[in-house]
C-alpha positions in Angstrom: 90.6 38.0 82.3 89.5 37.8 78.9 90.7 39.9 75.9 87.8 42.4 76.0 88.5 43.1 79.7 92.1 43.7 78.9 91.2 46.0 76.0 89.1 47.9 78.4 91.9 48.2 81.0 94.2 49.5 78.3 91.7 52.2 77.7 90.7 50.9 74.2 87.1 51.2 72.9 85.8 47.6 73.0 82.1 48.4 72.3 82.1 47.1 68.6 83.4 43.8 69.8 81.0 43.5 72.6 78.1 44.1 70.2 79.0 41.5 67.6 76.1 39.2 67.0 78.1 36.1 66.1 81.8 36.6 67.0 84.1 34.1 65.3 87.3 33.7 67.4 89.1 32.4 64.2 88.4 35.6 62.4 88.5 38.2 65.1 91.3 40.7 64.7 92.2 43.3 67.3 94.5 46.3 66.6 95.4 48.6 69.5 97.0 51.9 68.6 99.3 53.5 71.1 101.5 56.7 71.0 104.6 54.8 70.1 103.5 51.5 68.7 100.7 49.3 67.5 99.7 46.0 68.9 97.9 43.5 66.8 96.1 40.2 68.2 95.8 37.8 65.3 93.5 34.6 65.2 96.0 33.1 62.8 99.3 33.8 61.2 99.8 33.1 57.6 102.6 30.9 56.5 102.9 29.0 59.8 101.9 25.3 60.0 100.8 24.7 63.5 100.3 26.9 66.5 101.9 24.3 68.9 105.2 24.4 66.9 105.3 28.2 66.7 104.4 28.5 70.4 107.2 26.0 71.4 109.6 28.1 69.4 108.5 31.5 70.5 110.8 34.1 71.8 110.4 35.1 75.5 111.3 38.3 77.2 110.7 39.6 80.8 109.5 43.0 81.4 108.9 44.0 85.0 108.6 40.3 86.0 106.1 39.7 83.4 107.0 37.0 80.7 105.9 38.2 77.3 105.8 35.7 74.2 106.7 36.9 70.8 106.8 35.0 67.5 110.3 34.0 66.7 112.4 35.6 64.0 112.1 32.7 61.4 108.3 32.5 61.8 108.0 36.2 61.5 110.1 36.3 58.2 107.8 33.4 56.9 104.8 35.3 57.7 106.0 38.4 56.0 107.1 36.4 53.0 103.6 34.9 52.6 101.8 38.1 53.1 104.4 39.8 50.5 102.8 43.3 50.9 105.1 46.1 50.0 105.4 46.9 53.8 106.2 43.2 54.7 108.9 43.0 52.1 110.4 46.3 53.3 110.2 44.9 57.0 112.1 41.8 55.9 114.9 44.0 54.3 115.1 46.2 57.5 115.1 43.1 59.9 117.8 41.3 58.0 119.9 44.6 57.9 119.4 45.0 61.7 120.3 41.3 62.3 123.5 41.5 60.3 124.5 44.6 62.3 123.8 43.1 65.6 125.9 40.1 64.7 129.1 42.2 64.1 
């Protein structure tokens, strides 16, 4: 199953992507908005050197017997530092506060 099929199954409008004349997988960005969260599919993540390194160091969780990969904490912080938008800087503060709280 490709990403466009998955988007369609999730009830997302994929027409704009299907109609692209010359799609570039290195530039395509998908943002899915749900009631309680937003899911972003990114072609690259700023601040990280190699996909293979980040993939090897990813965080894995199982939900209903489905393994889901997430960027690890250190890589997430690097990405947010490189982007340095106000939202990213606020995210860093909140993530660090939650991490300290959970270590207690």
